[in-house]
C-alpha positions as CSV (number, residue, x, y, z in Angstrom):
1,M,103.6,116.1,62.9
2,K,106.3,116.7,65.2
3,K,106.2,113.6,68.3
4,V,105.5,115.1,71.4
5,D,109.0,114.5,73.3
6,S,111.0,115.9,70.2
7,V,108.6,119.3,71.2
8,L,109.8,118.8,74.6
9,T,113.0,118.0,74.3
10,H,113.8,121.5,71.6
11,L,111.8,123.2,74.0
12,L,113.7,121.9,76.9
13,A,117.1,123.2,75.1
14,H,116.8,127.1,75.9
15,P,118.3,128.5,78.5
16,V,115.2,129.6,80.1
17,Y,114.7,126.1,81.3
18,A,117.9,125.2,82.2
19,K,116.5,124.8,85.9
20,L,114.4,121.8,84.2
21,Q,117.3,120.4,83.1
22,E,119.2,120.6,86.4
23,Q,115.9,118.3,88.2
24,A,116.1,116.4,85.6
25,C,119.5,115.7,86.0
26,F,119.2,114.7,89.6
27,R,116.3,113.2,89.6
28,L,118.7,110.3,87.2
29,I,121.2,110.8,90.2
30,R,119.2,110.4,93.1
31,K,117.6,107.3,90.9
32,A,120.9,106.3,90.6
33,L,122.1,105.6,93.8
34,P,121.4,102.8,96.0
35,E,118.4,102.3,97.9
36,T,119.8,102.7,101.7
37,L,121.3,106.4,100.5
38,R,118.5,107.3,98.2
39,R,116.7,107.7,101.6
40,G,118.5,109.8,103.1
41,V,118.4,112.7,100.5
42,L,116.8,115.9,101.0
43,F,117.3,117.5,98.2
44,M,120.7,118.7,96.2
45,Y,122.0,121.4,94.3
46,V,125.0,122.5,92.0
47,K,127.4,125.0,92.6
48,N,130.6,125.8,91.8
49,R,130.8,122.7,89.9
50,I,130.4,121.0,93.3
51,L,127.5,118.7,93.6
52,F,126.3,119.1,97.2
53,F,123.8,116.8,98.7
54,A,122.0,117.2,101.9
55,V,120.7,115.3,104.0
56,K,118.8,114.1,106.7
57,H,120.7,112.6,109.5
58,P,124.8,112.0,110.2
59,A,124.4,108.5,109.8
60,F,123.6,109.3,106.2
61,K,126.3,111.5,106.0
62,M,128.9,108.9,107.3
63,E,127.3,105.9,104.8
64,F,127.8,108.8,102.0
65,D,131.7,109.3,102.5
66,Y,132.0,105.6,102.4
67,K,130.4,105.2,99.2
68,L,131.7,108.6,97.8
69,A,133.7,106.7,95.2
70,T,131.1,104.5,94.1
71,I,129.0,107.7,93.2
72,K,131.6,109.5,91.5
73,N,131.5,106.6,89.3
74,L,128.1,106.5,88.6
75,L,128.6,110.0,87.2
76,T,131.2,109.2,85.5
77,T,130.5,105.7,83.9
78,L,126.4,105.6,83.2
79,P,125.2,107.4,79.6
80,P,122.4,108.7,80.6
81,L,123.7,110.6,83.5
82,Q,126.8,111.7,81.6
83,E,124.1,113.1,78.6
84,A,121.6,115.0,81.5
85,C,124.6,116.3,84.1
86,G,127.1,117.0,81.5
87,A,125.9,120.1,81.1
88,H,126.9,121.0,85.0
89,G,130.6,119.6,84.7
90,I,130.3,118.3,87.7
91,R,133.9,118.1,89.3
92,D,133.5,117.4,93.1
93,I,131.0,115.8,95.4
94,R,130.3,117.0,98.8
95,V,127.4,116.2,101.5
96,F,126.2,118.0,104.3
97,V,123.8,117.3,107.3
98,S,120.3,119.7,106.7
99,R,119.3,121.9,109.5
100,F,116.2,121.5,107.2
101,A,115.6,118.1,107.9
102,P,111.5,117.7,109.0
103,K,111.2,116.7,112.8
104,P,109.2,113.5,113.6
105,A,105.8,115.4,114.9
106,P,104.7,114.4,118.3
107,S,101.6,112.5,118.8
108,P,98.8,114.0,120.4
109,E,98.2,113.4,123.6
110,T,95.2,111.4,123.9
111,H,93.1,109.5,126.6
112,P,91.7,106.2,125.8
113,R,87.9,106.4,125.7
114,Y,85.6,103.5,125.8
115,K,82.4,102.3,127.0
116,E,81.2,102.1,130.7
117,R,80.3,98.5,130.9
118,A,79.3,98.8,134.6
119,T,76.3,100.6,135.8
120,G,76.8,101.2,139.3
121,A,74.2,99.4,140.9
122,F,75.7,97.6,143.9
123,D,74.1,97.0,146.9
124,L,75.9,98.6,150.1
125,R,75.4,97.3,153.5
126,L,78.1,98.9,155.6
127,K,78.6,100.0,158.7
128,D,81.2,102.0,158.2
129,E,80.9,105.8,157.3
130,A,84.0,106.3,155.3
131,L,83.6,103.4,153.6
132,Q,80.3,104.0,152.7
133,E,81.0,107.3,151.5
134,S,83.8,106.3,149.3
135,F,81.6,103.8,147.5
136,E,78.6,105.9,147.2
137,S,81.5,108.2,145.0
138,I,82.1,105.1,143.2
139,K,78.5,104.7,141.7
140,K,78.9,108.5,141.3
141,S,81.9,107.8,139.1
142,I,79.9,105.0,137.5
143,A,77.4,106.9,136.7
144,E,79.4,109.7,134.9
145,N,80.8,107.8,132.8
146,R,78.1,106.3,131.2
147,R,76.6,109.5,130.2
148,G,80.2,111.2,129.2
């Protein structure tokens, strides 16, 4: 009886599953990248033997540009990457900032809700009518907050 990995390897060798091999190559490339670069990668693709990295932010693009020689060195020296990505024949690497980068979702405006601790039961011994009305409206507001 054959082992599962040998059957899967045989199945993935068919041209129908070329995209799966490509995705396996991209997964290995992403694992080989330093953590600072890995966080910025949105997606990758190969076109005309050029590996394109789509990044989230221009700062990640600058970081990639600084470390481009390191990335090319990784592709040529690591045996797992050579095996997985050899069929693509990657000769160059380019980086661009994607316009599809996820935007941070704005936090919904919330009004803090808390239980009203005041009772609104205080004596009003005022001679001024304007102050008397003001305190009465405060009492009403406290009573409404206790209910809501």
